[in-house]
Each structure stands twice: as structure tokens, then as C-alpha cells.
C-alpha positions in Angstrom: -58.8 -87.4 3.5 -59.2 -90.7 0.7 -62.6 -90.9 2.0 -63.2 -87.4 0.3 -61.5 -88.1 -2.8 -63.4 -90.9 -3.5 -66.7 -89.5 -2.6 -65.7 -86.3 -5.2 -64.5 -88.5 -7.8 -67.4 -90.4 -7.4 -70.1 -87.3 -7.3 -68.1 -86.2 -10.4 -68.9 -89.5 -11.8 -72.0 -88.9 -11.6 -72.8 -85.4 -12.9 -70.9 -86.2 -16.2 -73.1 -89.7 -16.5 -75.9 -87.3 -15.9 -74.6 -84.1 -18.3 -73.8 -87.4 -21.1 -77.4 -88.9 -20.7 -79.4 -85.5 -20.7 -77.1 -84.7 -24.1 -78.2 -88.0 -25.0 -81.9 -87.2 -24.8 -81.6 -84.0 -26.5 -79.4 -85.3 -29.2 -82.3 -88.1 -29.5 -85.1 -85.6 -29.3 -83.8 -83.5 -31.8 -83.0 -86.2 -34.4 -86.2 -87.2 -33.6 -87.6 -83.6 -34.6 -85.9 -83.8 -37.9 -87.8 -87.1 -39.2 -90.5 -86.0 -38.2 -90.4 -82.7 -40.2 -89.5 -85.6 -43.1 -92.4 -87.0 -42.4 -94.2 -83.9 -42.4 -93.0 -83.4 -46.1 -93.8 -86.4 -46.9 -97.3 -86.3 -46.0 -98.2 -83.2 -47.8 -96.6 -84.9 -50.9 -99.1 -87.6 -50.4 -95.7 -90.2 -50.0 -98.2 -91.9 -47.3 -95.6 -94.8 -47.3 -92.2 -92.9 -46.8 -94.0 -90.6 -44.7 -95.1 -92.9 -42.1 -91.4 -94.8 -42.2 -89.7 -91.7 -41.6 -92.9 -91.3 -38.9 -92.2 -94.5 -36.9 -88.3 -93.6 -37.1 -89.0 -90.4 -34.9 -91.1 -92.7 -31.9 -88.4 -94.6 -31.9 -86.6 -92.2 -30.6 -88.8 -89.9 -29.1 -92.6 -90.6 -28.2 -93.6 -87.8 -26.3 -94.6 -85.7 -29.1 -98.0 -84.4 -29.4 -97.1 -83.2 -33.5 -95.6 -86.2 -34.3 -98.5 -88.5 -33.0 -101.1 -86.4 -34.9 -99.0 -87.4 -37.9 -98.7 -90.6 -37.9 -102.6 -90.5 -37.5 -102.9 -88.8 -40.4 -100.7 -92.1 -42.2 -102.4 -94.0 -41.0 -105.8 -93.0 -41.6 -104.2 -92.3 -45.8 -102.8 -95.8 -45.4 -106.3 -97.1 -44.8 -105.8 -97.8 -40.9 -109.2 -95.8 -39.2 -108.0 -97.8 -35.6 -104.0 -97.3 -35.5 -104.8 -93.2 -36.6 -107.5 -92.9 -33.5 -104.6 -94.5 -31.4 -102.2 -91.7 -32.2 -104.6 -89.1 -32.4 -105.9 -89.7 -28.9 -101.5 -90.2 -27.7 -101.8 -86.6 -28.9 -104.2 -85.3 -27.3 -103.1 -87.4 -24.0 -99.9 -85.6 -24.2 -102.1 -81.7 -25.8 -105.2 -82.3 -24.3 -106.4 -78.8 -26.2 -104.3 -79.4 -29.3 -107.2 -78.8 -31.7 -105.7 -80.0 -35.3 -105.4 -83.7 -33.4 -108.8 -83.7 -32.2 -110.2 -82.4 -35.5 -108.7 -85.2 -37.3 -109.7 -87.6 -34.8 -113.4 -86.6 -35.7 -112.7 -87.3 -39.1 -111.3 -91.0 -38.4 -114.7 -91.4 -36.5 -116.6 -89.8 -39.8 -114.7 -92.8 -42.1 -115.5 -95.4 -39.4 -119.6 -93.8 -39.3 -119.3 -93.4 -35.7 -120.9 -90.3 -36.9 -121.7 -89.0 -32.8 -118.3 -89.7 -31.8 -117.3 -87.4 -35.1 -119.9 -84.5 -33.9 -118.1 -85.0 -30.4 -114.6 -84.0 -31.8 -116.1 -81.5 -34.4 -118.4 -79.8 -32.0 -115.2 -79.4 -29.0 -113.1 -77.9 -32.0 -115.5 -75.3 -33.5 -115.8 -74.1 -30.0 -112.3 -73.2 -29.7 -112.2 -69.8 -30.1 -108.1 -69.8 -30.9 -108.4 -71.9 -33.4 -107.5 -70.2 -37.0 -110.3 -72.0 -39.2 -113.2 -72.8 -37.8 -114.9 -73.3 -41.1 -113.4 -76.4 -41.7 -114.9 -78.2 -37.9 -118.1 -76.4 -38.8 -118.2 -77.9 -42.6 -117.8 -81.2 -40.8 -120.2 -80.8 -38.7 -122.4 -80.2 -41.6 -121.3 -83.3 -43.6 -121.8 -85.5 -39.9 -125.1 -84.3 -39.6 -126.1 -84.5 -43.6 -124.8 -88.5 -42.8 -127.7 -88.4 -39.8 -130.3 -87.1 -42.3 -130.4 -84.5 -40.2 -130.6 -81.8 -42.6 -131.3 -79.0 -40.8 -128.4 -79.1 -38.5 -125.9 -79.7 -41.8 -127.7 -76.6 -43.3 -126.9 -74.6 -40.3 -123.3 -75.7 -39.4 -122.7 -75.1 -43.9 -124.3 -72.0 -43.3 -122.2 -71.2 -40.3 -118.6 -72.2 -42.1 -119.9 -69.9 -45.3 -120.2 -67.4 -43.0 -116.5 -68.0 -41.4 -115.5 -68.5 -45.2 -117.7 -67.3 -47.8 -115.2 -68.8 -50.6 -115.4 -72.1 -49.1 -116.8 -73.7 -52.4 -117.1 -77.3 -50.5 -119.1 -75.9 -47.8 -121.4 -74.5 -51.1 -121.4 -77.9 -52.6 -122.4 -79.8 -49.1 -124.8 -76.9 -48.9 -126.5 -78.2 -52.3 -126.2 -81.7 -51.6 -128.6 -81.1 -47.9 -130.7 -78.6 -50.2 -131.4 -81.5 -52.3 -131.9 -84.0 -49.9 -134.8 -81.3 -48.4 -136.4 -81.0 -51.0 -135.8 -77.5 -52.1 -134.2 -77.4 -55.6 -134.2 -73.7 -56.2 -131.5 -73.4 -53.5 -129.7 -76.5 -54.8 -129.1 -74.8 -57.8 -127.8 -71.7 -56.7 -125.5 -73.4 -54.0 -124.0 -75.9 -56.3 -123.8 -73.2 -58.9 -122.0 -70.8 -56.4 -120.1 -73.9 -56.0 -119.0 -74.5 -59.8 -118.1 -70.9 -60.1 -115.8 -71.2 -57.6 -114.5 -74.4 -59.0 -115.7 -75.4 -62.0 -114.4 -79.5 -61.5 -117.1 -79.7 -59.0 -119.6 -79.4 -62.0 -119.0 -83.7 -62.5 -120.4 -83.1 -58.4 -123.1 -80.7 -59.9 -124.3 -83.5 -62.5 -124.1 -86.4 -59.9 -125.9 -84.6 -57.6 -129.2 -84.4 -60.3 -128.4 -88.2 -61.5 -129.1 -88.9 -57.5 -132.2 -86.5 -57.0 -133.7 -88.1 -60.6 -132.5 -91.3 -59.2 -134.3 -90.9 -56.1 -137.7 -88.8 -56.5 -138.3 -89.8 -60.3 -138.9 -85.8 -61.0 -137.8 -84.1 -63.4 -134.0 -83.3 -64.3 -135.4 -80.0 -65.7 -135.1 -77.9 -62.2 -131.8 -78.8 -60.8 -129.9 -79.0 -64.1 -130.1 -75.4 -65.5 -127.1 -73.6 -68.1 -123.9 -73.6 -66.8 -121.4 -71.2 -67.4 -118.7 -73.4 -67.8 -115.3 -72.3 -69.2 -114.8 -74.2 -72.8 -112.9 -77.2 -72.2 -116.0 -78.3 -69.6 -118.1 -77.9 -72.5 -118.6 -81.5 -73.0 -120.7 -81.3 -69.4 -123.1 -79.0 -70.9 -123.9 -82.2 -74.0 -124.2 -84.6 -71.0 -126.2 -82.6 -68.8 -128.7 -82.4 -72.1 -128.8 -85.9 -72.8 -130.0 -86.2 -69.3 -133.0 -84.1 -69.5 -134.1 -86.1 -72.7 
């Protein structure tokens, strides 16, 4: 009888300990998520130091979180630590192989390191994911990567694909214009860049920068690529700068 009572007592204590352990684990997981959410908010505010602090605290509490490691990758990237960013993007993908945001961000980390081929492999995988809600992002990134490889026909292909998905995506128009300049297709470059400027007037600065770059590399007149821009009054100084460049 005493042996049975002892056995039951032992089982009860083990059960209580197990329940307490599970409860403690869930509490840590909840606390980790709270820190992760705060870290995400800091990322959105571009307060990367505070974001990293909160995300590292979240990792101490619970590390098997693919979203957390993606955020850590973003924080490290913005802190100028691409290798640490890559490490955490890979951890995110190890926990959830089909997590497209981490795959796209991994591509961007490789892009930062000028590892164009690794970046392209990541971007292609994301672009081919039919469930990814914003395919114009990886398509745009593919355009950028192929531009850096000087494979301008492929760069054009992917910029156009990005614009087919999202016609209002002005940065893709800007990239397309840059590619057309490199290909010597100046009329098409002007059309693309002017469309980008109309959507985002601040791109006029980039427009002029591309004009200067084209002129410096080809020694051709700048007039064909510095046509009159329809800019708001606050950007009229750009027109004066443009005219001075043409002289």
C-alpha cells in the first residue's frame, strides 16, 4: 500500500513538474513574441540599434522563430553586418524553407556583398513562388542584379516583368531607364526616366545623375537625355541645373 502511494505521489510530482515546465516554456515564447513585435516596430521606425536589442532579447527567450531570425537579419543588414544578416536569414529558412521574405532578404544580403549569382538564385526562387503577394519586388531585384553583371538584356526583361506586375512601381522605371542608357537606347531611357519622375518627382535628381553618367562615359551631347521635365515649382532649380549641364 505504501509502495503504491509512493508511486502515485511520484507520478503526481512528475506531472506537476511537466505542466509547470510547459507553462514556463509558453510564457517565454509569449515574452519572446512581445520583444519581437517591439523590435519590428523599431525596424519600421528605422531605429536599428533599439530593434537589434529587442530582437536579441527575443532570441534569448525563444530562438526557434523564423520570423524573428528574418527580423534579426534585417537589423544586422542595416547595422552594416551582412555576414550576420546572412546567418540569420539562413536560420529563418532552416526553420521554414518556403518563407519567401527571408529568401528575398537573403538575396539582398548577397547583393550587398556583390555576390550577384547567389543573389539571383534567391530572387528567382521568390519570383517563382506563386503564393508570394508582391512578385514585382524580386523581379525588380533580378533586374538590378543582372544590370550589375552587365547582362542588360536580362536586366531589361526583369524590369519589364516587374512593371507588368505593378505598373506604378517607379523604381523599376528608374532601373529600366538606367539599363537603356547602358544599352545606348537613349530615347527609351528618356521615356522610362520621365515616367519615373512623373510618379516620384524626387527621381529628377537620379535622372540628372544618369545624364551626367552617360555624358561622362560616352562624351556624347547631353541634350538627348535631358529633355524638358514637367516638374513642380519647387523643383525648378533642377531645370536650371540641367540647362547648365547642356552648355
